[in-house]
C-alpha positions in Angstrom: -12.7 -71.8 -11.4 -14.5 -68.2 -12.2 -15.4 -66.0 -9.4 -18.8 -65.0 -9.6 -18.1 -61.6 -8.0 -18.6 -58.7 -9.9 -16.2 -55.8 -10.1 -16.7 -52.6 -8.0 -16.7 -49.5 -10.1 -15.5 -46.4 -8.1 -18.1 -43.6 -7.0 -19.8 -41.8 -9.3 -17.7 -38.7 -7.8 -14.6 -40.5 -8.9 -15.5 -41.7 -12.6 -15.0 -39.6 -15.6 -17.3 -39.2 -18.6 -16.2 -42.9 -20.1 -16.9 -44.4 -16.7 -12.5 -44.6 -16.2 -11.8 -44.0 -12.9 -10.2 -40.3 -11.8 -8.4 -39.1 -8.9 -10.7 -37.6 -6.2 -10.5 -34.0 -6.1 -9.5 -33.1 -2.7 -11.3 -30.3 -0.9 -9.4 -27.0 -0.3 -7.6 -27.5 -3.8 -9.1 -24.9 -6.0 -7.1 -21.6 -7.0 -9.2 -19.4 -4.8 -8.4 -21.7 -1.8 -4.4 -22.2 -2.4 -4.5 -17.9 -2.6 -6.5 -17.7 0.5 -3.5 -20.1 2.1 -0.7 -17.6 1.5 -2.5 -15.0 3.6 -3.1 -17.5 6.8 1.1 -17.3 7.0 2.5 -16.1 10.1 4.7 -13.4 7.6 1.5 -12.3 6.4 -0.8 -12.8 8.6 1.0 -11.0 11.6 1.7 -7.9 9.6 -1.4 -7.7 7.4 -3.4 -8.1 10.8 -1.7 -5.1 12.4 -1.8 -2.8 9.9 -5.5 -3.1 9.6 -6.2 -2.6 13.0 -4.1 0.7 12.4 -6.5 2.2 9.5 -9.4 0.8 11.4 -8.6 2.7 14.6 -7.8 5.9 13.2 -10.7 5.8 10.8 -13.4 4.6 13.3 -11.5 5.3 16.4 -13.2 9.1 16.8 -16.5 7.8 16.6 -16.5 4.8 18.4 -14.7 6.5 21.8 -16.6 9.6 21.1 -13.2 11.6 21.0 -13.3 15.5 20.9 -12.3 17.3 17.5 -8.7 16.8 17.3 -8.3 20.7 16.5 -10.4 21.8 19.5 -7.9 22.9 22.6 -8.6 24.3 25.9 -5.4 26.0 27.5 -6.7 24.9 31.0 -5.9 21.6 29.6 -2.4 22.6 29.3 0.1 19.1 29.1 -2.0 16.8 30.9 -0.6 13.7 31.9 -1.1 10.5 30.3 -4.5 8.7 32.1 -5.9 12.1 33.0 -9.7 12.2 33.3 -11.0 12.5 29.9 -7.9 12.0 28.5 -6.5 8.9 27.9 -2.8 9.5 26.4 -3.1 13.4 28.0 -3.2 16.5 26.2 -0.7 18.7 24.3 0.7 22.2 24.9 -2.8 23.7 23.1 -4.9 21.4 25.8 -6.0 19.2 22.6 -6.8 15.5 23.2 -3.8 13.1 22.5 -5.9 10.4 21.3 -7.8 12.4 19.1 -4.9 13.9 17.5 -3.0 10.3 16.8 -6.5 9.3 15.4 -7.0 12.0 13.3 -3.7 13.0 12.1 -3.3 9.0 11.2 -6.3 9.2 8.8 -5.0 12.1 6.9 -1.4 10.5 6.9 -2.7 7.4 5.7 -4.8 9.1 3.1 -2.3 11.0 1.7 0.2 8.4 1.5 -2.5 5.9 -0.4 -3.8 8.6 -2.6 0.0 9.8 -3.7 1.0 5.7 -4.3 -2.1 5.4 -6.2 -1.4 8.6 -8.4 2.2 7.2 -8.8 0.5 3.4 -9.2 -1.6 4.3 -12.4 0.1 6.5 -14.1 3.6 4.7 -13.5 2.3 1.2 -14.5 0.6 2.7 -17.8 4.2 4.3 -18.7 5.7 1.2 -17.7 3.6 -1.4 -19.3 3.9 0.8 -23.2 7.1 1.2 -22.7 7.7 -2.7 -22.1 5.4 -3.7 -24.9 6.9 -0.7 -27.5 10.8 -2.0 -27.3 11.7 0.1 -29.7 11.6 4.0 -29.8 8.6 4.6 -27.7 9.9 2.6 -25.0 13.4 3.7 -25.0 11.9 7.6 -25.0 9.4 6.9 -22.2 12.0 4.8 -19.8 14.4 8.2 -20.8 11.6 10.3 -19.0 11.4 7.9 -16.0 15.1 7.7 -15.3 15.4 12.0 -15.4 12.4 11.8 -13.0 14.4 8.9 -11.0 17.9 10.9 -11.5 16.3 13.7 -8.6 16.2 12.7 -5.1 12.6 11.9 -3.9 12.3 14.1 -0.9 13.9 16.8 -2.2 12.3 16.9 -5.4 8.9 16.5 -3.0 9.8 19.1 -1.2 10.5 21.4 -4.4 7.0 20.8 -5.9 5.1 21.6 -2.4 6.8 24.9 -1.9 5.7 25.6 -5.2 2.5 24.6 -4.9 1.9 25.5 -1.4 0.8 23.6 1.8 -2.5 21.8 1.8 -3.4 18.1 1.5 -4.1 17.6 -2.0 -1.0 19.4 -3.3 0.9 17.2 -0.6 -0.8 14.4 -2.9 0.5 16.0 -5.8 4.3 16.5 -4.8 4.3 13.0 -3.4 2.4 11.0 -5.6 5.5 12.6 -8.9 8.3 11.1 -7.5 6.6 7.5 -7.0 6.1 7.5 -10.8 9.7 6.0 -11.9 9.7 3.4 -9.1 6.0 2.2 -10.6 7.5 2.8 -14.2 10.5 1.1 -13.7 8.5 -2.2 -11.7 5.8 -2.7 -14.4 8.4 -2.5 -17.4 10.4 -5.2 -16.1 7.6 -7.3 -15.5 5.6 -6.5 -18.8 9.0 -7.2 -20.5 8.8 -10.5 -18.7 5.1 -12.0 -19.6 5.5 -9.7 -23.4 6.7 -12.6 -25.5 4.3 -15.3 -23.6 2.3 -17.9 -25.8 -0.8 -15.9 -24.8 0.3 -12.5 -25.7 1.7 -13.2 -29.3 -1.4 -15.2 -30.0 -3.5 -12.5 -28.5 -1.4 -10.0 -31.3 -2.1 -12.9 -34.0 -5.9 -12.7 -33.5 -5.9 -8.9 -34.4 -6.4 -7.9 -30.3 -6.0 -3.9 -29.8 -3.2 -2.3 -27.8 -5.1 -1.6 -25.0 -7.2 -4.6 -24.9 -3.8 -7.1 -25.0 -2.4 -4.4 -22.2 -5.3 -4.5 -19.7 -6.9 -8.4 -20.0 -3.1 -10.2 -20.5 -0.4 -8.2 -19.4 -1.6 -6.3 -16.5 -3.7 -9.7 -14.9 0.0 -11.0 -14.8 2.0 -8.5 -13.5 -0.4 -6.9 -11.2 0.8 -9.1 -8.1 4.0 -7.7 -8.5 3.4 -4.2 -8.9 0.8 -4.0 -6.0 3.2 -5.9 -3.2 5.7 -3.0 -4.6 2.9 -0.5 -3.9 3.2 -1.4 0.0 6.9 -0.5 0.5 5.9 2.5 -1.7 3.2 3.4 0.6 5.6 3.2 3.6 8.2 5.9 1.6 5.1 7.9 0.6 4.2 8.3 4.6 8.3 8.9 5.5 7.8 12.1 2.5 4.4 13.0 4.3 6.0 13.5 7.7 9.0 15.2 5.9 6.9 17.3 4.2 4.7 18.5 7.2 7.2 18.8 9.4 9.4 21.3 7.5 5.7 23.1 6.7 5.3 21.8 3.4 2.7 19.4 3.8 -0.8 19.6 5.9 -1.2 23.0 7.8 -2.4 23.2 11.1 -4.3 23.0 12.9 -5.7 19.4 10.7 -3.1 17.4 12.5 -1.0 14.8 10.7 1.1 12.4 12.2 3.9 14.8 10.8 3.3 18.0 11.5 2.1 16.7 15.4 6.3 16.2 15.8 6.9 19.5 13.6 4.5 21.3 16.3 5.8 19.6 19.6 9.6 19.5 18.9 10.4 22.2 20.7 8.8 20.3 24.0 10.8 17.1 23.4 12.6 18.0 26.6 9.4 18.5 28.6 6.9 16.3 27.2 8.6 13.7 24.9 5.4 11.7 24.5 4.0 14.3 22.0 6.9 13.3 20.0 7.7 9.8 20.3 4.1 8.7 20.4 3.3 9.7 16.4 6.8 8.3 15.3 5.5 5.0 17.3 2.4 4.8 14.7 4.4 5.9 11.7 7.1 3.1 12.6 4.0 0.3 13.2 2.6 1.5 9.8 5.5 1.4 7.7 7.0 -1.5 9.1 3.5 -3.5 8.9 3.6 -2.4 5.0 7.0 -3.7 4.1 6.7 -6.7 6.0 3.6 -7.8 4.3 4.9 -6.9 1.3 7.8 -9.2 1.9 5.2 -11.8 2.9 3.3 -11.8 0.1 6.1 -11.6 -2.5 7.8 -14.6 -0.7 4.6 -16.9 -1.1 3.7 -16.0 -4.7 7.5 -17.2 -5.5 7.1 -20.4 -3.3 5.2 -22.8 -5.4 1.6 -23.7 -5.2 
């Protein structure tokens, strides 16, 4: 006996072009959604939020909280304690508001660290990609140049450059950025060697694409994740170098504050008012630790299967 029931077709959203049934796409399975899910993990979210808060407070806090100028002090307010009227974190030996000093100093330190890292990233990544793409004499010569830079102790090299150029914000960026070139070059070269023989790069070469086009559109997008993750670690190194240079008087010149020269200026008062040393040190620690943990979290998620 033949059944009179007609076969039911899947809904249009589940039918292919020829009418066959295909698996329905689940919401949130696109590439963008998968990438955004990485940032919901605690290993990425927590350090990312802390780092973002530090940056926002340092750049916008003085205006939002209507703080007095960081470099304008009043000796009548000499070493006021924490919680004093109009001075939430007290004052330093020159009567400067410590909260204003910390936030404006953080803005200077973060700007120098980010600019120096960007300088090393652009120059070092370019050299590294070219050295990895041309594996012969050109690549060998470029890597030997980077090896020479890498052989010098980082801080010693930065001190020598800063002492030669003189203390200023711009010279500090150049001094710190120079010794970051070698690290970015090594990372970029290693990642370029990993992808330079992939099918899409070989196909681009065969089609007659220029070297610049291959480097920018085929190699850089596939190594950028690792290079940028390393950049977060490099920001921490740059911040420590800036603090060291400013502590020695070779970085940001007074009265412009930075976390490093706040510590250097107040080092002789560590037994009288240790908070003048501890507070900028805490900011430096939190910023560097957050950047390092964020870098680790992003690299773990990239290594995990999507």
